[in-house]
C-alpha positions in Angstrom: 31.5 -8.4 -2.4 28.6 -6.1 -4.2 29.0 -4.7 -7.6 27.1 -1.9 -9.0 25.4 -3.2 -12.3 25.5 0.5 -14.1 29.3 1.1 -13.8 30.4 -2.1 -12.9 32.5 -0.8 -10.3 33.4 -3.4 -7.0 32.8 -2.8 -3.7 34.3 -5.0 -0.7 32.2 -3.4 2.2 29.3 -5.4 2.5 27.2 -2.9 4.4 27.4 -1.0 1.3 23.5 -0.8 -0.5 23.9 1.9 -3.6 27.2 2.9 -5.5 28.9 5.5 -4.2 29.7 6.6 -7.6 25.9 6.5 -9.2 23.8 6.0 -6.6 22.5 2.6 -8.3 21.4 -0.6 -5.8 24.6 -2.6 -5.3 24.1 -6.2 -5.9 25.9 -9.1 -5.1 28.8 -9.5 -7.6 30.8 -12.7 -8.5 31.6 -15.5 -5.9 35.5 -16.8 -5.6 36.0 -19.6 -7.4 37.0 -23.0 -5.0 40.5 -22.9 -5.6 40.0 -19.1 -4.1 41.2 -19.0 -0.2 38.0 -17.9 2.0 38.6 -14.5 3.0 36.9 -11.8 3.4 37.6 -8.6 2.1 36.6 -5.3 3.2 36.3 -1.5 2.3 39.1 0.8 3.4 39.0 4.4 4.2 42.2 4.3 3.1 42.8 5.7 -0.9 42.5 3.3 -3.5 46.1 2.9 -4.0 46.9 2.2 -0.1 46.8 -1.0 1.8 44.4 -1.9 4.3 46.0 -1.9 7.9 43.1 -2.5 10.2 39.9 -4.4 10.2 37.3 -4.4 12.9 33.9 -6.6 12.6 31.5 -5.1 15.2 28.3 -6.8 16.3 24.8 -5.2 17.5 22.2 -6.8 18.7 20.1 -6.7 14.9 22.6 -6.8 12.3 26.5 -7.4 11.8 28.0 -4.7 10.3 31.9 -5.0 8.8 34.0 -1.6 8.6 37.5 -0.4 8.3 39.9 1.9 9.0 42.8 3.4 7.7 43.9 5.2 11.2 40.5 5.3 13.3 40.3 4.1 16.6 37.3 2.0 18.4 34.2 2.7 18.1 32.9 4.5 21.1 29.4 4.1 22.5 27.5 6.6 24.6 24.6 5.1 26.0 24.5 1.3 25.7 26.6 -2.3 26.0 27.3 -3.2 22.5 29.1 -5.8 22.6 32.3 -5.3 20.3 34.9 -7.6 18.9 38.0 -6.5 16.5 39.6 -9.4 14.7 43.2 -9.2 12.6 41.4 -9.7 9.3 44.4 -12.2 8.8 43.6 -14.2 11.5 40.1 -14.4 11.4 38.0 -18.4 10.8 37.7 -18.4 7.2 34.0 -19.8 8.4 33.5 -17.1 11.0 34.0 -14.6 8.0 31.9 -16.5 5.4 28.8 -16.8 8.3 29.4 -12.9 8.8 29.5 -12.2 5.1 26.1 -14.0 4.2 24.4 -12.5 6.8 25.6 -8.8 5.5 24.3 -10.0 2.3 20.8 -11.3 3.3 20.5 -7.9 5.5 21.6 -6.0 2.1 19.0 -7.8 -0.3 15.7 -7.2 2.2 17.1 -3.7 2.4 17.3 -3.1 -1.6 14.2 -1.0 -1.2 14.2 0.4 2.0 17.0 0.5 4.8 16.1 -1.0 8.3 15.5 1.2 11.2 17.6 -1.1 13.5 18.0 2.2 15.8 15.9 2.7 18.7 15.4 6.2 18.0 15.0 7.5 14.6 16.7 10.4 13.4 14.7 12.6 11.6 17.3 16.0 11.0 21.4 16.5 11.5 23.6 19.1 11.7 26.7 19.2 10.1 28.9 21.4 12.2 31.4 23.7 10.7 34.9 21.1 10.0 37.4 22.3 12.4 40.6 23.5 10.6 43.7 21.7 11.9 46.1 23.4 9.3 47.3 26.3 11.2 46.9 28.6 7.9 43.6 30.5 7.2 44.0 29.8 3.5 42.8 26.7 4.1 39.8 27.8 5.8 37.8 27.2 2.2 38.7 23.4 2.4 37.1 23.1 5.6 34.3 25.5 5.5 33.4 24.2 2.1 33.7 20.5 2.9 31.0 20.5 6.0 28.6 23.2 3.1 29.0 20.8 0.8 27.7 18.2 2.7 25.0 19.9 3.9 23.5 20.3 0.5 24.3 17.2 -0.4 22.3 15.8 2.4 19.9 18.5 2.0 18.6 16.8 -0.9 17.2 13.7 0.8 13.4 13.4 1.2 11.8 13.7 4.5 15.6 14.4 6.3 15.9 18.1 8.0 19.1 19.4 7.5 20.3 22.4 9.5 21.5 25.1 6.9 25.1 26.4 6.9 24.1 29.7 8.0 23.1 28.2 11.3 25.9 25.9 12.2 28.4 29.0 11.0 27.6 30.0 14.4 29.5 27.7 16.4 32.2 28.0 14.3 36.0 28.2 16.5 33.5 27.6 19.5 33.5 24.8 21.7 29.8 24.0 22.0 28.8 20.2 22.7 26.6 18.0 20.4 23.8 17.8 22.7 23.2 22.2 22.9 23.7 22.4 19.4 21.2 19.4 18.9 18.8 21.6 21.4 19.0 24.7 19.7 19.0 23.8 16.2 15.6 21.0 16.7 18.1 18.2 15.7 18.1 14.6 16.5 21.7 14.0 15.0 24.9 15.6 14.9 28.1 15.6 12.4 31.6 16.8 13.9 34.9 16.6 12.2 38.7 17.6 11.4 40.4 18.9 8.5 44.5 19.1 8.4 46.4 20.2 5.0 49.9 19.3 4.8 51.1 19.9 1.0 48.8 17.7 -1.7 47.9 16.0 1.6 44.7 15.7 3.4 43.4 14.1 6.6 39.8 14.2 7.4 38.0 13.1 10.9 34.3 12.8 11.3 32.4 11.7 14.0 28.3 11.1 13.5 26.7 11.3 17.3 22.8 9.9 17.5 22.2 12.8 20.7 18.5 11.7 21.7 20.4 8.1 22.0 23.1 9.3 23.1 25.9 7.1 20.9 28.4 7.8 18.8 26.9 6.2 15.4 29.8 6.1 13.5 33.7 7.8 13.7 36.2 7.6 10.7 39.4 9.0 9.5 40.1 9.6 5.9 44.1 10.2 4.3 43.5 11.9 0.8 45.2 13.4 -2.1 43.8 17.3 -2.4 42.6 15.4 -6.1 40.6 13.1 -4.1 38.2 15.5 -2.3 35.3 15.3 -4.6 35.5 11.6 -4.3 35.9 11.6 -0.6 33.2 14.4 0.0 30.9 11.9 -1.8 31.7 8.7 0.1 31.4 10.7 3.3 27.6 11.6 2.3 27.0 8.5 1.4 28.3 7.2 4.4 26.0 9.3 7.1 22.8 8.7 4.7 23.6 4.7 5.8 24.6 5.2 9.0 21.5 7.5 9.8 19.5 4.2 8.3 16.6 6.8 6.6 14.1 4.8 4.8 14.6 5.5 1.7 13.7 4.5 -2.1 16.7 3.8 -4.5 15.9 7.2 -6.8 15.9 9.2 -3.3 20.5 9.0 -2.8 20.9 10.3 -6.4 21.6 13.4 -4.9 24.1 11.9 -2.6 26.9 10.6 -5.3 26.0 13.4 -7.9 28.9 14.6 -9.8 28.6 18.2 -10.2 32.0 18.5 -11.7 35.1 16.5 -12.4 37.5 19.6 -12.4 39.1 19.4 -8.9 40.7 22.8 -9.8 36.5 24.2 -10.2 35.5 22.1 -7.4 38.2 24.4 -5.0 37.5 27.9 -6.9 33.4 26.9 -6.3 34.4 26.4 -2.5 35.8 29.3 -1.7 33.1 31.2 -3.7 30.6 29.5 -1.3 33.2 30.5 1.8 32.8 34.0 0.7 29.3 34.3 0.0 28.2 32.9 3.3 29.9 36.3 4.8 27.6 38.2 3.3 29.2 41.7 2.8 29.4 43.7 -0.2 33.3 42.7 -0.8 32.6 39.2 0.3 30.0 38.9 -2.4 32.1 40.3 -5.1 35.1 37.8 -4.1 32.2 35.0 -4.7 31.7 36.4 -7.8 35.4 35.8 -8.7 35.9 32.5 -7.9 32.5 31.1 -8.8 33.5 32.6 -12.1 37.5 31.2 -12.3 35.0 27.6 -11.6 32.9 28.1 -14.0 35.9 29.3 -16.5 37.4 25.7 -15.3 34.1 23.7 -15.6 31.8 25.7 -18.2 29.3 23.0 -17.6 29.2 23.9 -13.5 25.8 24.0 -12.7 26.5 25.0 -9.1 28.7 27.2 -10.0 26.6 28.9 -12.1 23.6 28.9 -9.2 26.3 30.8 -7.0 26.6 33.7 -9.8 23.0 33.6 -10.3 22.3 34.2 -6.1 25.4 36.6 -6.0 24.3 39.0 -8.6 20.5 38.7 -7.2 21.8 40.3 -4.3 23.6 43.5 -5.1 21.1 45.3 -5.2 20.6 45.1 -1.2 24.3 44.6 -0.1 26.5 46.7 -2.5 24.6 49.1 -4.4 24.6 47.9 -7.8 21.7 49.1 -9.6 19.1 46.0 -10.0 19.2 47.2 -14.0 22.7 45.8 -14.2 22.8 43.0 -12.0 19.3 41.0 -12.1 19.7 40.3 -16.1 23.0 38.9 -15.0 21.3 36.6 -12.1 18.7 35.8 -14.3 20.9 34.4 -17.5 23.0 32.7 -14.6 20.3 30.8 -13.2 18.8 29.9 -17.0 22.1 28.3 -17.3 22.5 26.8 -14.0 18.5 24.9 -14.7 19.9 24.4 -18.5 22.8 22.0 -17.2 20.5 20.3 -14.3 17.2 21.1 -13.9 17.3 19.3 -10.4 18.7 22.3 -8.7 16.2 24.2 -6.3 18.1 27.2 -5.7 18.4 28.5 -8.9 14.5 28.8 -9.5 14.4 30.7 -6.1 16.7 33.2 -7.4 14.6 33.2 -10.4 11.9 34.1 -8.1 13.3 36.8 -6.6 14.5 38.7 -9.7 10.8 38.0 -10.8 9.4 39.8 -8.1 11.6 42.3 -8.6 10.4 43.0 -12.0 7.2 43.0 -10.9 6.1 39.2 -12.6 4.5 38.1 -9.9 2.8 35.0 -11.1 6.1 33.5 -12.5 7.8 34.8 -9.7 5.4 31.8 -7.0 5.9 29.5 -10.2 9.8 29.4 -9.7 9.4 29.5 -5.7 7.6 26.6 -6.0 9.8 24.6 -7.9 12.0 25.2 -5.8 10.6 23.6 -2.7 9.0 21.3 -4.7 13.1 20.0 -5.3 14.5 20.9 -2.7 11.9 21.1 0.5 15.1 21.9 2.9 16.2 25.1 1.2 14.9 27.7 3.9 15.7 30.4 1.6 13.1 29.1 -1.0 10.7 29.7 1.7 12.0 33.4 2.9 11.9 35.1 -0.2 8.3 32.8 -1.1 7.2 34.8 1.9 7.9 38.3 0.9 6.6 37.8 -2.5 3.1 36.6 -0.2 3.2 40.0 1.8 3.6 42.2 -1.4 0.2 40.3 -2.6 -1.5 41.2 0.6 -1.5 37.4 1.1 -0.7 38.0 5.0 -1.9 34.5 6.6 0.1 32.5 3.8 3.3 34.7 4.3 3.2 33.5 8.2 3.3 30.3 7.2 5.3 29.9 5.0 8.5 32.4 6.7 7.5 29.9 10.0 8.5 27.2 8.2 11.8 29.2 6.9 12.2 29.4 10.8 11.9 25.6 11.9 14.6 24.9 9.3 17.1 27.8 9.5 16.5 29.0 13.1 19.7 31.2 14.0 18.9 33.0 10.7 19.2 36.5 11.6 17.4 37.2 8.1 15.3 34.7 8.5 14.3 36.1 12.0 14.0 39.2 11.1 11.0 38.7 8.5 9.0 36.9 11.1 9.5 40.1 13.0 8.3 42.1 9.9 5.1 39.2 9.7 4.3 40.5 13.3 4.3 43.7 12.2 1.9 43.2 9.3 -0.4 40.9 11.5 -0.4 43.8 14.4 1.3 41.8 16.9 4.1 44.9 17.9 4.9 42.9 21.3 5.4 39.5 19.3 7.7 41.8 16.9 9.2 43.1 19.8 10.2 39.7 20.9 11.6 38.4 18.1 13.6 41.1 17.5 15.3 41.2 20.8 16.0 37.3 20.3 17.7 38.3 17.1 19.9 41.2 18.1 20.3 38.6 21.7 21.9 35.9 18.8 23.6 38.3 17.1 24.4 41.7 18.5 25.5 43.3 15.2 23.2 42.0 13.0 22.0 45.8 12.5 18.4 44.8 10.2 17.5 43.3 14.0 17.4 46.6 15.3 15.6 48.2 12.7 12.3 46.1 13.1 13.2 46.3 17.0 12.9 49.8 16.2 9.6 50.3 14.4 8.1 48.4 16.8 8.8 50.3 19.4 7.6 53.4 17.5 3.8 51.7 17.5 3.7 50.8 21.2 4.6 54.3 21.9 8.0 53.8 23.4 9.2 56.8 21.4 13.1 57.2 22.8 13.9 53.1 22.6 13.2 53.3 19.1 14.9 55.9 18.1 17.8 54.6 19.9 17.0 51.5 18.2 17.2 52.8 14.3 20.5 54.3 15.2 22.2 51.6 16.0 20.9 49.8 13.2 21.9 52.9 11.1 25.6 52.5 12.6 26.0 49.0 11.9 24.6 48.8 8.9 27.1 51.7 7.5 23.7 53.9 7.2 22.3 51.4 4.6 19.9 53.4 2.6 17.0 51.7 3.9 17.6 51.2 7.3 18.8 55.3 6.9 15.1 55.9 5.5 13.7 54.2 8.3 15.8 56.3 10.4 14.0 59.6 8.9 10.8 58.1 9.1 11.1 57.5 12.7 12.5 60.8 13.2 9.7 62.3 11.2 6.9 60.5 13.4 8.3 61.2 16.8 8.8 65.3 16.0 12.2 65.3 15.3 11.6 67.7 11.9 15.8 68.8 11.3 17.1 65.4 11.8 14.7 63.9 9.6 14.9 66.2 6.9 18.5 66.4 7.2 18.0 62.8 6.5 15.7 63.5 3.4 18.8 65.7 2.0 21.2 62.9 2.3 19.0 60.3 0.7 18.3 63.0 -2.1 21.8 62.9 -3.2 22.0 59.3 -3.2 18.9 59.1 -5.7 20.4 62.1 -7.9 23.9 59.6 -8.0 22.0 56.4 -8.4 22.5 55.2 -5.4 19.2 55.0 -3.7 15.6 54.9 -4.5 12.4 57.3 -4.2 10.9 54.9 -1.9 14.1 55.3 0.6 13.2 59.2 0.2 9.5 58.5 0.6 9.5 56.7 3.4 10.8 60.6 5.3 8.1 62.4 4.0 5.6 59.7 4.8 6.9 59.8 8.9 7.0 64.3 8.3 3.4 63.4 7.4 3.9 65.1 4.0 1.9 63.2 1.5 2.0 65.0 -1.4 6.0 65.0 -1.3 5.8 60.8 -0.1 3.8 59.9 -3.5 5.6 61.9 -5.4 9.2 60.3 -4.7 7.4 56.4 -5.4 5.9 57.9 -8.5 9.7 58.0 -9.9 10.4 54.3 -8.4 7.4 53.3 -10.4 8.4 55.3 -13.5 11.7 53.8 -13.4 10.2 50.4 -12.8 12.6 50.1 -9.5 12.5 46.6 -8.1 12.8 48.2 -4.5 9.2 49.4 -4.6 7.8 46.0 -4.4 7.5 46.6 -0.5 5.8 49.2 0.1 2.2 47.8 0.3 3.1 46.4 3.3 6.1 48.1 5.1 4.9 50.4 8.3 6.8 53.7 7.1 4.2 53.7 4.5 1.1 53.0 6.6 0.4 56.9 7.1 -0.6 56.5 3.7 -2.8 53.9 2.9 -6.5 55.2 3.2 -4.8 57.6 0.8 -6.2 56.7 -2.9 -3.2 57.5 -4.5 -1.8 54.1 -2.7 -4.6 51.9 -3.9 -4.1 53.6 -7.5 -0.1 52.7 -7.2 -1.1 49.4 -6.2 -3.6 48.8 -9.3 -0.5 50.1 -11.9 1.7 47.9 -10.1 -0.2 44.4 -10.5 -0.9 43.7 -7.1 -4.6 43.2 -5.5 -5.4 46.3 -3.5 
């Protein structure tokens, strides 16, 4: 038996090295008195009140591991001849159990500070796949999606472990891709899959962790829990994954795995629903996410992750829903600051503050927040993504390239990161590379309009004018005439001599500007393509006078390249506090 010195909780699984509640290193607990029978008490995956039904002792070449599963079948080995023996706990000879228990305790002692690397291959990366929803109802999708998302978040807190973000793994939802294929595409060593079913208040969760490089199952388990126990079960699964990966960690590194973000199960379920809507990234779904996150904070006013979710939603509302930045950004800032005030070890709200500061032209403050976000969570691809945009705004293109490539390593299937890599190639003048990257983006997601957007701009630069027009028209169609994409189509129309079409786009955007649902630089882009510099600078000046947040990217965008040799261009940069 082991005991947590902080919360005094007893554990009967001698393979555990730290507390599932507070992350403290476990120490050997009290020893049974001489009058008590010498029996092994094992950790069960059944709910605490349920009686254990089966125990197993698995023997490997290097260590004895005691485990049990209320319903789990024998552990599978895909790549070796590991010897396995199963005994009933009631029939195990006391002496044998005592010997094995002592061996595990000794191993746990020497693993107190670092987990020993007993596997033949080092696991440095993992993908947690979307859980298969076996409930037969779409109403429970938030549970299956949310559980995977939450596990990804917790594992991302571990240093030196690359964790594929939700945006990448969600592309496999509903598919039958095998672990080897997923690992190859995501560039990871291990893959975890799972299934979840809900019947009333009861949950059945099955998980399997596969070491793809070694070709073996590291761990498989089944959990029968009440819905109210979902929070604790999530922490337990994350802690067990960490243990099975045999990562070399100091005790403080595991705090994020077992951290309690809320004690309110209803608040947590609302948060999971919010995350599910957020990951779908449309104007309607972002607004639904806001409603769920607000519900979570109403139920638990100290739920920092829910405030961070609200901050993220309000930060991107101008882009996705056309909400005026003057309305949404103050709310994004307030919610991010609230999240940090509750928990200053969250990286996400720092990144959100960074994007707020970029859009309010507070460049130094933005950089500080991005660096802090990355320091706290080096696996947070979005922080690198947003940071690269700031660096481009400042003309620091080599640094921007390095940062956005790191984002691409962390989230190789993200279409938004993919198009930002395409952008950096454009900025560096490598339009062939930009075209190749954009084509990969639209191959992965043919319905992602922004991929066609940057494809079209690079086609224009290499003289493929007809293809440029077709690509931008496709982008406008797929984005439902999103303003920024429409303005780029207008720019291309003007650049290839389609003046009537360009003027029609300019008129549409001017009408939207009058209704406060478009920006001046979006109109300016069309006039830039038409060669009317005076009109273009007139519309850029409107944005400057209004301190429109969307003006900050004009220095590097291709549609403003025809204006760069004009003194008014450098003057505008100077007035915005950007290097010339």
